[in-house]
N, C-alpha and C positions, 0 to 999 in steps of 0.2 A: 525784809524777811517775808517769805510766802507762808500764807496760812493754808494748811491742808484741810480740805473738806472731806469727811469720811462718810457722811450720810445726810439725811434730811433733818431739819430742825423740828422741834415739837410743834411749832406754829404751822409749818408746812404740812405736817402729817394731819393735824387737826382740821386744817382748811380743806385738805383733800377728802377726809372722811365726811366733813360737813357737806361738801358738794355731792359726794356719792349718796349720802343720805337723802338729800333733796331730790336727786334724780330717781332714786328708788321710790320715794314717796309719791312721785308723779307717775312713774312707769308701772308699778305693780297694780294699782287699781285699773289702769287702762288695759293691761294684759288680762286681768281677771274678767273685765267687762267683755272683752273680745271672746274669751273662752266661753263665757256664759251665752253670748249671742250665737256662737257656733253650735252649742248644744241645743239651744232653742230651735235654731234652723233645722237641725237634724231631726228633732221630734216632729216638726211640721212636715218635713219632706217624707219621713217614714209613715206618717199618718196618711199622706197622699198616696203613697205606694200601697198601703193597706186598702184604701178605698178602690184603687185600680184593680187589685186582686179580687176583692169582693164583687166588683162590677163584672169582671170577666167570668167568675164562677156563676154569678146570678144569671147572666145572659146566655152562657153556654150550657148550663144544666137543664135537662128536660124534666128532672124529677123534683126540682124546687118549685113549690107552689108560689105563684105570684100573689103579692098581698092585695087585698081589697082596699078601696079608698079609705084613708085614715088609719090603716094598719101597716105594720112593717114586718120584714123578715130580718133577723139578726144573724150575722156571721161572726162567731168568735174567732180570734186570731189563730187559734189552734187548728181550725178547719180550713185555713187558707194556705196557699203556697207562699211561704214567707222566707224563701231562701235568700232573698236580697236584704232582708232586715232582721237578721238573727240577733244582733246585739244593739242596745241603745248607746247613746253617747257617754253614759257613765260606765260602760264596760260590762254591764250585766244584761241578761236577756229580758225581753218584754214579758209582762204578765199575760199569759194567753187566756186567762179567764176575765180579766178586767179590760182587755184590749179587744175592741170589736167594731164592726161596721153595721149600722142599721139602714135598711133600704125601705123607704116609705113611698107609697103611691098616693099622690095628692089629688087624684081624679083626672089629671091630664099628663103627668110625667112622674118619673121616679126621682126622689130626692134622697141624698145620702147623708148620713150622720156618722161621725167617727169618734172613738175614744181610744187613746193609746197610753199605756203606763208601763214604766220599767218596774221589774220585780223588787229591786233593791230599795228604792227610795220613794216609790209612788209618785215620781215626777214624770210628767208627760203632757199630753194634750187632753184637756177636759172635753167631755162630750159636746160636740158642736156640728152644725151643718157643714159638710165638706166644702161647699162653695166659699165659705168664709175663710178657709185656709189659704186662698189665693190673695186675700187682702194683704196689703203691705204690713199692717200692724198685727198680723196673726200670731207671730211668735211672741209678741209682748202680751197680747190679750188672752190667749188661749192656752199657753203653756203654764202649768201650775204645779205646785208641790203639795203633796199630802192631801190630794183630793179624795173625797169619799167615793167608794165603788158604786157604780150603777148596778142594780139588781137585774139579772137577766132571767126572768121566768116567763113562761107562757101565760097569757091572760093578765099581763101587767102592762103598765105604760112606761114609756121612756121619754124624757124631754131634756132639752138643752136650749141654748140661745137659738131661736128661729126654727126649732125642730121639736115636734111632739107627735107621738103615735102610740097605738096599742100594738103590743108585740103579738104576732100571730104564730111565729115559729122561731126557734133558735137552732142554728146549724153549727 
């Protein structure tokens, strides 16, 4: 007599679910890590674009006063051409008052500092010298969440890792 099999046994189903659970337990954290790294990379790349735009405006404008040694000129994101970086990786726009580039004259050359934050969650690049954004560890060390806002007022100072200056003007 032949036995008819109509479906899977309970043991087969439980084994299959267990294997799928193990695969999900391994895959989900890896996928989440990849997504977070991609977002961090986007923040760093957008910060570099912001520095490039500020540099262009600074060098091309005849009306912007060049800073004296130890002081800096600040460009808020809202005053720059940001057509390439309208939205951050979380899908919201960048905060145009908390995102800026500071250009300092150190006596021999201009040094750039940048801060970039998304409006929704305050996640972005904490104020740092732009040259450090090229380091391999930039996205892990300088992308932060819920950082406090730097105050941008004339006759104040601004500082971050490797960067400090007295603000002479805000554009």
